[in-house]
C-alpha positions in Angstrom: -3.9 24.2 8.6 -6.4 21.3 8.8 -4.9 19.8 5.6 -1.4 19.9 7.0 -2.6 18.1 10.1 -4.5 15.5 8.1 -1.4 14.8 5.9 0.8 14.6 9.0 -1.5 12.0 10.5 -1.5 10.1 7.2 2.3 10.0 7.2 2.4 8.9 10.8 -0.2 6.1 10.1 1.9 4.9 7.1 5.0 4.8 9.2 3.2 2.7 11.8 1.8 0.4 9.2 5.4 -0.4 8.1 6.2 -1.4 11.6 3.5 -4.0 12.1 4.4 -7.6 12.3 3.1 -10.3 10.0 0.3 -11.4 12.4 -1.1 -7.9 12.8 -0.9 -7.3 9.0 -2.9 -10.5 8.5 -5.4 -9.4 11.1 -6.1 -6.3 9.0 -6.1 -8.1 5.7 -2.8 -6.9 4.4 0.4 -8.6 3.3 4.0 -7.2 3.7 4.2 -6.0 0.1 1.0 -4.0 0.4 2.2 -2.5 3.7 5.5 -1.5 2.2 3.8 0.0 -0.8 1.5 2.1 1.4 4.3 3.1 3.7 6.4 4.2 0.8 3.9 6.7 -0.4 4.6 10.4 0.1 2.6 12.5 2.5 1.1 14.4 -0.5 -0.8 11.3 -1.8 
């Protein structure tokens, strides 16, 4: 059950990452392309 929760949290984090604006992405050291790449990963990775 713990793995399921962890993967659900990861999927949620990736969705949130995709919604960040450019300023926030810069603040965390990412660009839009990297954010899209991460957000597009499946929950199993």
